[in-house]
N, C-alpha and C positions, 0 to 999 in steps of 0.2 A: 504493499499500500504505500503510495508516494504521496507527498504534500504539494504543495504550489510552487515550493521551491526546488522540486526535484529530489529532495532528501527523503529518506524513509521515514514515516511517521508511523506510530500505533496507538492503540487505545489501550485502555486498562486490562480488558481481556488478552490482548497480545502479550501485554507485559507479564501477566500471570504465567502463560504457556511459556514464554521465551526466558523469563527470570526466575521464575519459580515464587511462591507465595511469601516466603520469607524475606526475599530481596524487595518485593513490592512495598511492603510493610516500612523497611527502612527508608526507602525513596519517597515514601508519600508523608513519614513522619516529620515534622517541623522542627527545627532546634528551639530550646527554651533559652530567652535569655532576659538579661537583667536589664531595666530601664528606668529612668526618673522622668516623669512629666511633671514640668513646671505649668501652673495655671496662675493667670492674673485676672482679676474681675473687680469691677467697680464696688467699693466699701458702700454696703448698706443695699445692696441689691438683691433680688430674689436668684441671682445666678448662684450664689454659694450653695443654697439649697438644691437647685438643679444639679450642679456638679456632685454634690454630695448623692444625690440619687443614682446618677450615673455609676459613681464608685461602689455603692452598695451592690449594683447589679454583678460587678466583679470583684467582690471582696475576696473572692478564694485566692485570687493573684496577687493581692494587695500585701506587701511586706512591711509597709511603715508610710507614715505621713507627717506632715508639717504646716502648720497654718500661721503665717506671719502678716498681721496687718500693719501695713505702712502708716506711719504717723505724717509723713511730708506731703504724700500724694492721697488722693482719695480711692485708693485701690488696695485690695489685700493681695497676698501671694499664697497660693497653697501648691504643696508639692506632693507626689505620692511616688513610692518606690515600688515597681511591680514585677515579679517575674513571670513571663509570658511569651508564647511564640510570635512573630510578627503579625499574624492574622487577629489575634487576640489583641494586641498592641494598637493595632489599626481599628479596630472596632470601639475600643475605649476612647482613643483621641478623637474619632469621628465624631460620636455621640457627645462628647464635651465641646467639640468644635461648634456644633449646632447650636449651644446655647447661647442667648444673646449676650453680647458685653464681654464675653470670654476670650482672651488669648492665651494660646498655650504653645510650649515646644518640649519635644521631647527628645531624649538622648538615650540612645542604646549602646550597650557595651558589646564590642566584637566578642566572638565565640574563640575562644584558645583551643585550637584543634588537640593540643598536647593534655588538657585537661579530660578530654572523653576518652583517652587512653590509659591514664591513670586510675589505679585502683586504691580506695579510701584504705 
């Protein structure tokens, strides 16, 4: 089966036949990463409650959080540390980004290939 670019492409069933079920699971599994999400919103707005509502939907991924109200500016800053795959991280930041008045930035730690080979 050839794709538009002339290279061989295959669907999931072909991968199972070609590589075997165990290899398919490794290919499909996404790596878990640590990420910090920094969220800024106007002080006294409903944005904080909406952000907390989003976080509660993903509380199993949450490792820690910090809330710092700004005295100089009329905004608050909230930071959360999560351990998630890239799809879950995208879901969290996407839902928070839709909240009116919220600005956010996420930083993801790269995966250390050597850590996956080390045994505890």
